[in-house]
Biopython code that builds the backbone (N, CA, C, O; Angstrom):
import numpy as np
from Bio.PDB.StructureBuilder import StructureBuilder

atoms = [
    (1, "MET", "N", (76.622, 140.126, 98.504)),
    (1, "MET", "CA", (77.735, 139.612, 99.273)),
    (1, "MET", "C", (77.985, 138.162, 98.882)),
    (1, "MET", "O", (77.053, 137.365, 98.773)),
    (2, "LYS", "N", (79.253, 137.834, 98.675)),
    (2, "LYS", "CA", (79.597, 136.498, 98.224)),
    (2, "LYS", "C", (79.831, 135.574, 99.408)),
    (2, "LYS", "O", (80.352, 135.982, 100.446)),
    (3, "GLN", "N", (79.432, 134.313, 99.228)),
    (3, "GLN", "CA", (79.650, 133.320, 100.261)),
    (3, "GLN", "C", (81.081, 132.812, 100.181)),
    (3, "GLN", "O", (81.671, 132.776, 99.102)),
    (4, "THR", "N", (81.638, 132.420, 101.317)),
    (4, "THR", "CA", (82.952, 131.790, 101.346)),
    (4, "THR", "C", (82.861, 130.484, 102.110)),
    (4, "THR", "O", (82.143, 130.382, 103.106)),
    (5, "LEU", "N", (83.588, 129.495, 101.640)),
    (5, "LEU", "CA", (83.648, 128.182, 102.277)),
    (5, "LEU", "C", (85.104, 127.752, 102.355)),
    (5, "LEU", "O", (85.925, 128.178, 101.543)),
    (6, "THR", "N", (85.421, 126.919, 103.316)),
    (6, "THR", "CA", (86.754, 126.347, 103.445)),
    (6, "THR", "C", (86.627, 124.838, 103.446)),
    (6, "THR", "O", (85.796, 124.279, 104.163)),
    (7, "GLY", "N", (87.456, 124.170, 102.638)),
    (7, "GLY", "CA", (87.368, 122.722, 102.548)),
    (7, "GLY", "C", (88.658, 122.092, 102.085)),
    (7, "GLY", "O", (89.678, 122.766, 101.936)),
    (8, "THR", "N", (88.605, 120.795, 101.860)),
    (8, "THR", "CA", (89.757, 119.991, 101.484)),
    (8, "THR", "C", (89.568, 119.469, 100.066)),
    (8, "THR", "O", (88.485, 119.004, 99.710)),
    (9, "VAL", "N", (90.616, 119.545, 99.261)),
    (9, "VAL", "CA", (90.568, 119.031, 97.890)),
    (9, "VAL", "C", (90.552, 117.506, 97.943)),
    (9, "VAL", "O", (91.421, 116.893, 98.563)),
    (10, "ILE", "N", (89.558, 116.894, 97.289)),
    (10, "ILE", "CA", (89.488, 115.431, 97.268)),
    (10, "ILE", "C", (89.725, 114.870, 95.875)),
    (10, "ILE", "O", (89.940, 113.667, 95.726)),
    (11, "SER", "N", (89.690, 115.732, 94.839)),
    (11, "SER", "CA", (89.968, 115.275, 93.488)),
    (11, "SER", "C", (90.469, 116.453, 92.670)),
    (11, "SER", "O", (89.906, 117.547, 92.720)),
    (12, "ALA", "N", (91.538, 116.213, 91.915)),
    (12, "ALA", "CA", (92.094, 117.248, 91.037)),
    (12, "ALA", "C", (92.496, 116.627, 89.706)),
    (12, "ALA", "O", (93.568, 116.926, 89.179)),
    (13, "LYS", "N", (91.651, 115.773, 89.166)),
    (13, "LYS", "CA", (91.997, 115.027, 87.960)),
    (13, "LYS", "C", (91.728, 115.796, 86.684)),
    (13, "LYS", "O", (92.433, 115.605, 85.693)),
    (14, "THR", "N", (90.736, 116.653, 86.683)),
    (14, "THR", "CA", (90.376, 117.365, 85.466)),
    (14, "THR", "C", (91.043, 118.733, 85.416)),
    (14, "THR", "O", (91.290, 119.329, 86.464)),
    (15, "PRO", "N", (91.340, 119.247, 84.222)),
    (15, "PRO", "CA", (91.956, 120.580, 84.136)),
    (15, "PRO", "C", (90.948, 121.662, 84.514)),
    (15, "PRO", "O", (89.770, 121.571, 84.169)),
    (16, "HIS", "N", (91.415, 122.675, 85.220)),
    (16, "HIS", "CA", (90.634, 123.837, 85.643)),
    (16, "HIS", "C", (89.541, 123.523, 86.661)),
    (16, "HIS", "O", (88.738, 124.401, 86.976)),
    (17, "THR", "N", (89.485, 122.297, 87.185)),
    (17, "THR", "CA", (88.425, 121.932, 88.112)),
    (17, "THR", "C", (88.991, 121.104, 89.253)),
    (17, "THR", "O", (89.821, 120.220, 89.041)),
    (18, "VAL", "N", (88.535, 121.399, 90.465)),
    (18, "VAL", "CA", (88.830, 120.563, 91.625)),
    (18, "VAL", "C", (87.519, 120.275, 92.341)),
    (18, "VAL", "O", (86.570, 121.057, 92.269)),
    (19, "VAL", "N", (87.480, 119.142, 93.031)),
    (19, "VAL", "CA", (86.334, 118.801, 93.854)),
    (19, "VAL", "C", (86.758, 119.002, 95.298)),
    (19, "VAL", "O", (87.769, 118.457, 95.742)),
    (20, "VAL", "N", (85.974, 119.794, 96.028)),
    (20, "VAL", "CA", (86.320, 120.173, 97.396)),
    (20, "VAL", "C", (85.243, 119.649, 98.334)),
    (20, "VAL", "O", (84.054, 119.844, 98.084)),
    (21, "ALA", "N", (85.652, 118.984, 99.417)),
    (21, "ALA", "CA", (84.730, 118.500, 100.439)),
    (21, "ALA", "C", (84.700, 119.515, 101.575)),
    (21, "ALA", "O", (85.736, 119.857, 102.144)),
    (22, "VAL", "N", (83.506, 119.989, 101.896)),
    (22, "VAL", "CA", (83.322, 120.971, 102.958)),
    (22, "VAL", "C", (82.543, 120.309, 104.085)),
    (22, "VAL", "O", (81.446, 119.793, 103.871)),
    (23, "LYS", "N", (83.117, 120.326, 105.290)),
    (23, "LYS", "CA", (82.472, 119.743, 106.462)),
    (23, "LYS", "C", (81.766, 120.838, 107.244)),
    (23, "LYS", "O", (82.303, 121.929, 107.432)),
    (24, "SER", "N", (80.549, 120.533, 107.699)),
    (24, "SER", "CA", (79.825, 121.457, 108.566)),
    (24, "SER", "C", (79.174, 120.657, 109.685)),
    (24, "SER", "O", (78.884, 119.470, 109.531)),
    (25, "THR", "N", (78.952, 121.311, 110.793)),
    (25, "THR", "CA", (78.341, 120.679, 111.957)),
    (25, "THR", "C", (76.914, 121.174, 112.097)),
    (25, "THR", "O", (76.654, 122.375, 112.031)),
    (26, "LYS", "N", (75.996, 120.249, 112.289)),
    (26, "LYS", "CA", (74.591, 120.586, 112.470)),
    (26, "LYS", "C", (74.092, 119.978, 113.776)),
    (26, "LYS", "O", (74.721, 119.087, 114.346)),
    (27, "VAL", "N", (72.947, 120.480, 114.237)),
    (27, "VAL", "CA", (72.331, 119.979, 115.460)),
    (27, "VAL", "C", (70.966, 119.403, 115.106)),
    (27, "VAL", "O", (70.172, 120.044, 114.416)),
    (28, "HIS", "N", (70.696, 118.179, 115.587)),
    (28, "HIS", "CA", (69.411, 117.551, 115.323)),
    (28, "HIS", "C", (68.324, 118.314, 116.074)),
    (28, "HIS", "O", (68.500, 118.631, 117.250)),
    (29, "PRO", "N", (67.198, 118.617, 115.411)),
    (29, "PRO", "CA", (66.191, 119.455, 116.059)),
    (29, "PRO", "C", (65.508, 118.818, 117.272)),
    (29, "PRO", "O", (65.149, 119.520, 118.217)),
    (30, "LYS", "N", (65.326, 117.501, 117.253)),
    (30, "LYS", "CA", (64.635, 116.857, 118.368)),
    (30, "LYS", "C", (65.600, 116.360, 119.432)),
    (30, "LYS", "O", (65.379, 116.587, 120.622)),
    (31, "TYR", "N", (66.668, 115.684, 119.018)),
    (31, "TYR", "CA", (67.555, 115.037, 119.976)),
    (31, "TYR", "C", (68.734, 115.904, 120.388)),
    (31, "TYR", "O", (69.477, 115.547, 121.302)),
    (32, "LEU", "N", (68.911, 117.035, 119.727)),
    (32, "LEU", "CA", (69.957, 118.007, 120.061)),
    (32, "LEU", "C", (71.363, 117.429, 120.035)),
    (32, "LEU", "O", (72.251, 117.912, 120.737)),
    (33, "LYS", "N", (71.564, 116.400, 119.228)),
    (33, "LYS", "CA", (72.899, 115.822, 119.050)),
    (33, "LYS", "C", (73.581, 116.523, 117.888)),
    (33, "LYS", "O", (72.942, 116.900, 116.906)),
    (34, "ARG", "N", (74.874, 116.690, 118.016)),
    (34, "ARG", "CA", (75.651, 117.284, 116.930)),
    (34, "ARG", "C", (76.111, 116.186, 115.981)),
    (34, "ARG", "O", (76.491, 115.095, 116.407)),
    (35, "TYR", "N", (76.072, 116.495, 114.687)),
    (35, "TYR", "CA", (76.573, 115.566, 113.683)),
    (35, "TYR", "C", (77.205, 116.365, 112.548)),
    (35, "TYR", "O", (76.884, 117.536, 112.343)),
    (36, "THR", "N", (78.112, 115.714, 111.813)),
    (36, "THR", "CA", (78.801, 116.398, 110.730)),
    (36, "THR", "C", (78.196, 116.010, 109.388)),
    (36, "THR", "O", (77.783, 114.870, 109.173)),
    (37, "VAL", "N", (78.156, 116.979, 108.504)),
    (37, "VAL", "CA", (77.657, 116.782, 107.150)),
    (37, "VAL", "C", (78.788, 117.160, 106.205)),
    (37, "VAL", "O", (79.382, 118.229, 106.339)),
    (38, "VAL", "N", (79.086, 116.280, 105.248)),
    (38, "VAL", "CA", (80.125, 116.556, 104.256)),
    (38, "VAL", "C", (79.445, 116.772, 102.921)),
    (38, "VAL", "O", (78.686, 115.922, 102.454)),
    (39, "LYS", "N", (79.723, 117.926, 102.302)),
    (39, "LYS", "CA", (79.145, 118.237, 101.006)),
    (39, "LYS", "C", (80.272, 118.505, 100.026)),
    (39, "LYS", "O", (81.268, 119.140, 100.373)),
    (40, "LYS", "N", (80.113, 118.015, 98.786)),
    (40, "LYS", "CA", (81.145, 118.183, 97.774)),
    (40, "LYS", "C", (80.757, 119.294, 96.805)),
    (40, "LYS", "O", (79.617, 119.369, 96.348)),
    (41, "TYR", "N", (81.727, 120.155, 96.500)),
    (41, "TYR", "CA", (81.532, 121.245, 95.568)),
    (41, "TYR", "C", (82.575, 121.152, 94.468)),
    (41, "TYR", "O", (83.735, 120.839, 94.735)),
    (42, "MET", "N", (82.170, 121.420, 93.232)),
    (42, "MET", "CA", (83.114, 121.524, 92.130)),
    (42, "MET", "C", (83.484, 122.991, 91.993)),
    (42, "MET", "O", (82.609, 123.855, 91.944)),
    (43, "ALA", "N", (84.781, 123.274, 91.930)),
    (43, "ALA", "CA", (85.244, 124.650, 91.892)),
    (43, "ALA", "C", (86.214, 124.847, 90.740)),
    (43, "ALA", "O", (86.912, 123.920, 90.330)),
    (44, "HIS", "N", (86.245, 126.058, 90.231)),
    (44, "HIS", "CA", (87.100, 126.425, 89.106)),
    (44, "HIS", "C", (88.429, 126.962, 89.619)),
    (44, "HIS", "O", (88.461, 127.739, 90.573)),
    (45, "ILE", "N", (89.539, 126.543, 88.981)),
    (45, "ILE", "CA", (90.859, 127.091, 89.289)),
    (45, "ILE", "C", (91.496, 127.561, 87.985)),
    (45, "ILE", "O", (91.136, 127.106, 86.900)),
    (46, "GLU", "N", (92.442, 128.474, 88.117)),
    (46, "GLU", "CA", (93.163, 128.951, 86.950)),
    (46, "GLU", "C", (94.219, 127.929, 86.544)),
    (46, "GLU", "O", (94.550, 127.033, 87.322)),
    (47, "SER", "N", (94.750, 128.059, 85.328)),
    (47, "SER", "CA", (95.663, 127.053, 84.793)),
    (47, "SER", "C", (97.022, 127.059, 85.487)),
    (47, "SER", "O", (97.675, 126.017, 85.546)),
    (48, "ASP", "N", (97.468, 128.200, 86.015)),
    (48, "ASP", "CA", (98.803, 128.260, 86.593)),
    (48, "ASP", "C", (98.852, 127.758, 88.033)),
    (48, "ASP", "O", (99.941, 127.618, 88.591)),
    (49, "VAL", "N", (97.709, 127.487, 88.646)),
    (49, "VAL", "CA", (97.660, 127.017, 90.029)),
    (49, "VAL", "C", (97.557, 125.498, 90.027)),
    (49, "VAL", "O", (96.670, 124.934, 89.386)),
    (50, "LEU", "N", (98.456, 124.838, 90.739)),
    (50, "LEU", "CA", (98.410, 123.387, 90.868)),
    (50, "LEU", "C", (98.056, 123.029, 92.304)),
    (50, "LEU", "O", (98.752, 123.431, 93.237)),
    (51, "LEU", "N", (96.989, 122.283, 92.482)),
    (51, "LEU", "CA", (96.562, 121.867, 93.811)),
    (51, "LEU", "C", (96.656, 120.358, 93.911)),
    (51, "LEU", "O", (96.371, 119.643, 92.951)),
    (52, "GLU", "N", (97.056, 119.878, 95.077)),
    (52, "GLU", "CA", (97.156, 118.449, 95.322)),
    (52, "GLU", "C", (95.994, 117.999, 96.206)),
    (52, "GLU", "O", (95.382, 118.801, 96.910)),
    (53, "VAL", "N", (95.710, 116.720, 96.154)),
    (53, "VAL", "CA", (94.661, 116.155, 96.989)),
    (53, "VAL", "C", (95.082, 116.279, 98.448)),
    (53, "VAL", "O", (96.207, 115.936, 98.809)),
    (54, "GLY", "N", (94.175, 116.768, 99.277)),
    (54, "GLY", "CA", (94.454, 116.937, 100.691)),
    (54, "GLY", "C", (94.778, 118.356, 101.097)),
    (54, "GLY", "O", (94.864, 118.639, 102.293)),
    (55, "SER", "N", (94.961, 119.263, 100.150)),
    (55, "SER", "CA", (95.289, 120.637, 100.507)),
    (55, "SER", "C", (94.014, 121.400, 100.870)),
    (55, "SER", "O", (92.943, 121.146, 100.319)),
    (56, "GLU", "N", (94.151, 122.335, 101.806)),
    (56, "GLU", "CA", (93.035, 123.160, 102.253)),
    (56, "GLU", "C", (92.902, 124.367, 101.330)),
    (56, "GLU", "O", (93.896, 125.026, 101.022)),
    (57, "VAL", "N", (91.678, 124.658, 100.887)),
    (57, "VAL", "CA", (91.443, 125.783, 99.994)),
    (57, "VAL", "C", (90.248, 126.596, 100.483)),
    (57, "VAL", "O", (89.421, 126.120, 101.261)),
    (58, "LYS", "N", (90.184, 127.826, 100.006)),
    (58, "LYS", "CA", (89.074, 128.718, 100.313)),
    (58, "LYS", "C", (88.293, 128.962, 99.026)),
    (58, "LYS", "O", (88.881, 129.284, 97.993)),
    (59, "LEU", "N", (86.957, 128.808, 99.085)),
    (59, "LEU", "CA", (86.092, 128.967, 97.935)),
    (59, "LEU", "C", (85.247, 130.222, 98.069)),
    (59, "LEU", "O", (84.872, 130.621, 99.172)),
    (60, "VAL", "N", (84.951, 130.845, 96.919)),
    (60, "VAL", "CA", (84.072, 132.008, 96.873)),
    (60, "VAL", "C", (83.027, 131.756, 95.799)),
    (60, "VAL", "O", (83.353, 131.268, 94.717)),
    (61, "SER", "N", (81.782, 132.082, 96.088)),
    (61, "SER", "CA", (80.721, 131.878, 95.105)),
    (61, "SER", "C", (80.901, 132.834, 93.925)),
    (61, "SER", "O", (81.423, 133.938, 94.080)),
    (62, "SER", "N", (80.467, 132.396, 92.760)),
    (62, "SER", "CA", (80.606, 133.214, 91.552)),
    (62, "SER", "C", (79.431, 132.921, 90.628)),
    (62, "SER", "O", (78.514, 132.176, 90.973)),
    (63, "ARG", "N", (79.483, 133.514, 89.467)),
    (63, "ARG", "CA", (78.466, 133.227, 88.467)),
    (63, "ARG", "C", (78.632, 131.773, 88.012)),
    (63, "ARG", "O", (79.718, 131.215, 88.168)),
    (64, "PRO", "N", (77.599, 131.148, 87.458)),
    (64, "PRO", "CA", (77.747, 129.778, 86.984)),
    (64, "PRO", "C", (78.751, 129.695, 85.837)),
    (64, "PRO", "O", (78.609, 130.377, 84.823)),
    (65, "ILE", "N", (79.766, 128.851, 86.012)),
    (65, "ILE", "CA", (80.791, 128.665, 84.998)),
    (65, "ILE", "C", (80.406, 127.495, 84.093)),
    (65, "ILE", "O", (80.652, 127.531, 82.887)),
    (66, "SER", "N", (79.809, 126.470, 84.671)),
    (66, "SER", "CA", (79.272, 125.348, 83.905)),
    (66, "SER", "C", (78.060, 124.821, 84.668)),
    (66, "SER", "O", (77.562, 125.482, 85.579)),
    (67, "LYS", "N", (77.590, 123.643, 84.302)),
    (67, "LYS", "CA", (76.396, 123.089, 84.939)),
    (67, "LYS", "C", (76.600, 122.865, 86.432)),
    (67, "LYS", "O", (75.693, 123.120, 87.223)),
    (68, "LEU", "N", (77.774, 122.395, 86.824)),
    (68, "LEU", "CA", (78.029, 122.072, 88.231)),
    (68, "LEU", "C", (78.988, 123.029, 88.929)),
    (68, "LEU", "O", (79.055, 123.025, 90.159)),
    (69, "LYS", "N", (79.722, 123.840, 88.199)),
    (69, "LYS", "CA", (80.722, 124.726, 88.810)),
    (69, "LYS", "C", (80.142, 126.120, 89.046)),
    (69, "LYS", "O", (79.811, 126.848, 88.110)),
    (70, "LYS", "N", (80.030, 126.462, 90.325)),
    (70, "LYS", "CA", (79.539, 127.787, 90.711)),
    (70, "LYS", "C", (80.419, 128.404, 91.782)),
    (70, "LYS", "O", (80.012, 129.352, 92.453)),
    (71, "TRP", "N", (81.629, 127.870, 91.947)),
    (71, "TRP", "CA", (82.572, 128.331, 92.966)),
    (71, "TRP", "C", (83.950, 128.556, 92.353)),
    (71, "TRP", "O", (84.321, 127.893, 91.385)),
    (72, "LEU", "N", (84.706, 129.491, 92.920)),
    (72, "LEU", "CA", (86.072, 129.767, 92.500)),
    (72, "LEU", "C", (87.012, 129.504, 93.669)),
    (72, "LEU", "O", (86.690, 129.812, 94.817)),
    (73, "VAL", "N", (88.179, 128.929, 93.370)),
    (73, "VAL", "CA", (89.191, 128.749, 94.394)),
    (73, "VAL", "C", (89.967, 130.059, 94.499)),
    (73, "VAL", "O", (90.530, 130.539, 93.515)),
    (74, "VAL", "N", (89.989, 130.636, 95.715)),
    (74, "VAL", "CA", (90.627, 131.926, 95.911)),
    (74, "VAL", "C", (92.057, 131.760, 96.388)),
    (74, "VAL", "O", (92.963, 132.394, 95.849)),
    (75, "GLU", "N", (92.276, 130.916, 97.392)),
    (75, "GLU", "CA", (93.602, 130.776, 97.967)),
    (75, "GLU", "C", (93.728, 129.446, 98.694)),
    (75, "GLU", "O", (92.734, 128.787, 99.002)),
    (76, "ASN", "N", (94.968, 129.068, 98.960)),
    (76, "ASN", "CA", (95.218, 127.918, 99.817)),
    (76, "ASN", "C", (95.084, 128.375, 101.249)),
    (76, "ASN", "O", (95.800, 129.277, 101.684)),
    (77, "ALA", "N", (94.172, 127.762, 101.994)),
    (77, "ALA", "CA", (93.904, 128.209, 103.362)),
    (77, "ALA", "C", (94.888, 127.633, 104.360)),
    (77, "ALA", "O", (94.795, 127.916, 105.554)),
]
sb = StructureBuilder()
sb.init_structure("model")
sb.init_model(0)
sb.init_chain("A")
sb.init_seg("    ")
for serial, (resi, resn, name, xyz) in enumerate(atoms, 1):
    if name == "N":
        sb.init_residue(resn, " ", resi, " ")
    sb.init_atom(name, np.array(xyz, "f"), 0.0, 1.0, " ", f" {name:<3s}", serial, name[0])
structure = sb.get_structure()
């Protein structure tokens, strides 16, 4: 089963690659306070799709495409 993530495009400077920031909420084990964690993922896009910074996208895990790219952009969320 493939993982899916939803995030915001923060960089689209390179061809076929976008950097997506995914926010998640975690709970501290001792103090039980909620805090947000932002993680950046590099994702592969096809050549005919143009994404702008700030757009919401949906990612799906895939086979390793390069050293850092292991996600595919499926759709604009």
